[in-house]
Residue, then its C-alpha position, 0 to 999 in steps of 0.5 A: m500500500f501507499d505507493k504509486d502502483w497501489f494508487f494507480d491500480l485504485e484509480n484504474r479500478i474506479r474508472k472501470m467502475g464508471a465512478d470517477s467523479d465528484a462534482q466534476s469528473f476525475d479528469e476535470i478535477r486533475e486539470n483544474l488543479s493543474r491549471p485553475k481557472k477563474l470561475s464566474p459568480t454563477e459558477f462559484a455559487d454552483m460550486c458552493n451549493y454543491v458541497i452544501l447540498a451534498g452532505g449526508f448523501s451519496q454522490k448520485t443523490a447529491k448530483k440529482i439534488h444539486g441539478t434540480i436546485t441549480e436548474y431552478l436557481h438559474k431560471s428563477g432565482a432564489n425563491f426560498d419557498e419554491l426551493f424548500n418544496m424541492f428539498h426540505n432542509k431549511n438550513k441548507i436552503n437558507a444557505v443556498c439562497e444567501i450564497w446565490n443572492n450575494k454571489n457577485a460579492l462573495c466571488a469577488e472577495y474570494y478571488g481577491i485573496d492571495n494566500l491559500e490559507d486565508k482563502i480556505k478560512y474565508l470559505s469556511k465562514l460561508p453559510h453552512i460550510g465548515k472547516i472540513t467542507a471548506n477544503h472540499l469546496g476549495r479543491n473543487l474551486g481548483e485549490n490544491v488542498v485535502k478534505y480531511d473527512i473521516w475516511i481520509q483520517r482513517l487512511g492517514a492513521k493506517y499510513a502512520n500505523k497509529n491509533l489516532e483520534i478520528d473526528n469528523g467535526k474537529l480535526n486532531p493535529e496529529t491525525k492531520q499530520a499523518c494525513d499530510e505525510m501520506f499525501a506528501h509521500l504519494s504526491k512525490d511518488t506519483g507526481l500528482p497534486i494532493g487534491y487529486l490524490d485526495v478525491v481518488l482515495w476518498k472515492a476508493c474508501q467510499l466504494g470499499l476498495i480500501k478497508c480502513 
């Protein structure tokens, strides 16, 4: 485990299963991490809303929900009652509406930040987006960062061969260090950005290709 042959085998198996995607396909994610493009305010809001709506759902369900909400927003704007009728989660719909109504200012402020750490901090303060989700959003926006969710934390502990604290709400510093060391090692071995390694390993865990 944890070498380039292991990683590329996982990537190949996921592609053969037709499961090579997050909000975007693996190829789109890899391209965007290598050559990030500046998104329009509408595209920025769409990315924010994907990670807000996706929490707690399978990727297939999340994409369906996001597609329905996005189609309505693009045609009719942020009507809370109508959107709530489509997706019965008051907090998430409030967040979607707030981001949509303020997308121009939010997008401009995000792209006005030069420092990666400050960008992620900014994303973490958006409605219904916490510290871990901010990394997911950042990666989807083209930032080369890792989403330290519970599967990645478990995988980091496995890499370090330690019994580390796993918490999806508050990331333990030692667990984060183990994850960072794992990604640094794999990035050096594969030549791939850590953000891309993250999405492939997360998908492999989700599909049960890695037991951790």
